[in-house]
N, C-alpha and C positions, 0 to 999 in steps of 0.2 A: 823223346829225344834222351830222355836222361835216366838217371836211375837214383833209387832213393836208400837211403841206408838206417835200417833200424835195427841193425844187429847182424852178424854175419852172414845168415841165412834168410833176410828178409827184404831184400832189394825188390822195390816196386817199381815197375815201368810202367808210365802212361803216356797217353799221347803218340806220337810216331815220328817223332821230330828227326830230326836230324837224325831224325829220325826216322830213320826209317820208321820204327814204330814201336815205340816202349811202351809197355803196359802191363797191368796187372801185378801178380806175386809171383817172384819165381821160386819163392819156397815150396810153393805146392808143384812145380813143374806140369801146371796145366797150361794148356794153348790159353793165350798164343805164344808162351814160354814152351820151351821143350829140352830135348837132349839132342847134342849133337851125333856125328855118326861115331863117335867113341863113346856114347853113353855119359857125356859130362853136360852139366846144364847150359844152356845158351839164351841169350836173350836176343832178339830181332834177327832171328837166322832161319828164316822161312825160305823156301824156293819161289821162284817169281810164279806171279798168277798166269795160269795157262792162256786165257783169253788177252794178253797184253805181250805174248812173245811171238818174234818173227825170226827168231834166229836160236841157235843152240848154245847152252851156256854149260859150263862146269863149276864145281863149288871147291872150295880149297878143304883138305883133308887133314890140314897141320896146324888148326888155329886151338886155341883154348889151353897154351902151354902155361899162362901167368892167370889163370882165371879169378876172377874177384868172387864168385861163386862160393860162399863158405872159406873164405880166405879173407881176411880183415886186413891183414898185412898187405896183401896188392892194392887195396884202396887208399893205400898212403905211399905209392911209388909214382914218382912224377911220370906222368902218360907219356912225354917226349922220349923217357928213357927205353921204352919199348920198340922204339924205331929203329929199324936197321936196314941198310941197303944189301942188294942181293950179292952173294958170294959165288965160289966156283960150285958151292955144294949145296946152297941153301936159297931159296928166294928172299925178296926182300918181305919185311913184316913190319906190324905197327902194331898200336893199340887195340884197334879194330879187331884184330885177328887174335893176339896174343891173350886178351882179357875176355875172349868168348863174348862181348859184349857188341852188338850191332855188326855180326860179321857179315851180314849183307853188302856193308860197304868194302869189306875185305874182298868179297865175291865180285863185286863192282870192278874192284881194281883187277884182280885176277882175271877177269874177262874184258877187261878195256873198255867197259861200256857203264858209265855212271847211271844210264838209267835201270840199271839191273836192280839196285835197291829202289828205287820209286816203284817199281813192277811188282816188287813184293809186299807193298802196302795197300790196303784200301782204307783209307782215313774215315773215321765216322762223321757223318754230316753235322751230328750235334756238337761235335767238338771244337774250339777255336785257338786252342795254343799253338799249333804246329803253323797256320797261315801266318798268325800275328808274327811268330818267330821269323818266318821268311820275310815277310814285309820289312821288319826292322833291320834285317841283315842287309835288304837291298837285294834279295835274291829272286824277286818277281820282275826285276827289269829286263826290258827287252834284250839288253847285251848278255843277260845269262841265258835266257830262253833260247837265243840264237846258238847257244853253244851246246845244248842238251845232247845232242847226237854227235858231237865232236870230242871225243876223247881228248886228244893231246891239247885242243885249244881251251877245252875247260879245265885240265890238268894244270895248265899253265896260268889262267885265270885264278883258279883256286889258291896256287901257291903264291900269286901275287896279292890278293884279297888277305891272306893270313898275314901277310906282312905290313897292312893299314895299321895306322896309329892308333885308330878307335879300339883295336883289339889288344893293345899291348899291357893296358893294366891288369889283364886277366892273368899275364906271366904264363901264358901256354906253353912257350918254348923252353921253359925252365922248370918251373916248380908246379904247376897245376897238376893236381891229383882227381882220381875220381869222388875222392871224399869232397874238395872242394866244389866240383859240379855240383854233386848232390846237394849240397848246402843251398844254392843257388836255385837250381830246378825245382827241389820239392814245394817251397812255399810259392812259387809261380804257377805251379801246376795246382795246388791248392785253390788259387784264385779262378783259375780257368786259362787267363792269359799272361804272358809275360810282360814287365815293363822294357822298354828299350833296352835299357842297359842289362836286364837279365838275358834278353834275347842274345845281345852282343856279347854277353859271357858265354852264352851256351854256342855260339857261333866260333869264339874261341876255342872252346873243348873239342870241336872237330877238328881244329886245326891241330892240337895237342894229340887226339887220336891218331891221327896221320893224314887225313887229308879232310879238305871243306868240299871236296867236288861231289861226293856221293849226295850230301844235303842240298847243294845248290842246284844239282838236276834235279832231287826230289821236289824241291820247291816250284822249280820252273814247270815240271811235270804235272804238279797236282793241283797247282793254286793259280788263281789269277786276281787283279784288281778290276772290280765290276765298274760300270759308268757311274753307279749312284755312290761310289766311294766305299761300299762294302768289299769283302773277299769272297770269292767265289772257289768251289771245289770241282775237280773233274767236269761234267757235262753242264755244270753252271756257266761256264765259259765256252763262247762260241768258238767251234772249230776243234775242241778238245777230242784226241783219239785215243783209245787205249792204248794202242801200239806206238803211235808217234808223239804222243802227250800235246801239249800246247802248240799251236800254230804260232810260227815266226812273224809271218805276215798276211792278214792284216793283224793288229795287237788284239789280244782277246776281248771280247765284250761278252755282256751277261744274256742269258736267254731268259733266265728264271728270276732275275732280282733279288738274289738272296747271295 
């Protein structure tokens, strides 16, 4: 979900949170990081995995105008300030697009399919950060899973979620910056799992970036609560399908007990 800062050109993304899937060292421009269609560094900007696709998608070509990669000043700009409604000449935009960070969310909104992001990420079985992030934000609950295929319904739900009091402390709609997010994310990644407060802060970060709907759908698609109390990934969860995601009814149960 996040980004780390140890200098202008050394953001490190790990996990996939909220991601979509943030990991590795972008300075090297090695996978899973890469370049966008204009040759600029981007993070979590992969296309959907072919085996998960049942429709045609397009990708935005106008992102990265305020990239954080190589630009320390952009890390200090309130993320909400990148949000702009559509005009007669330009489409709406937000920090997902403008910063070139997790542009898979910008593409999810562009395609009006929140599962786009989820279908770009193959989360590693040995990692636990994202499942706990999802759990602590309440994004594995049936009411979220039920909306994973409903773009307008999940868009409304995500907007309501961002207004919940538990996210207010993060000041996502006023002053939160990429640097603020990094200060919370990196220590939690070093431990392997977030605390509830860290997870909620990161949930607020998605609100500041422009929409929590992408991560909500990613959580609902990718993870589940198993009968033994542990968290499952993908086909650990009964009824999971690479195209359709988690079943809505019945509630997911575990097959492998992990």
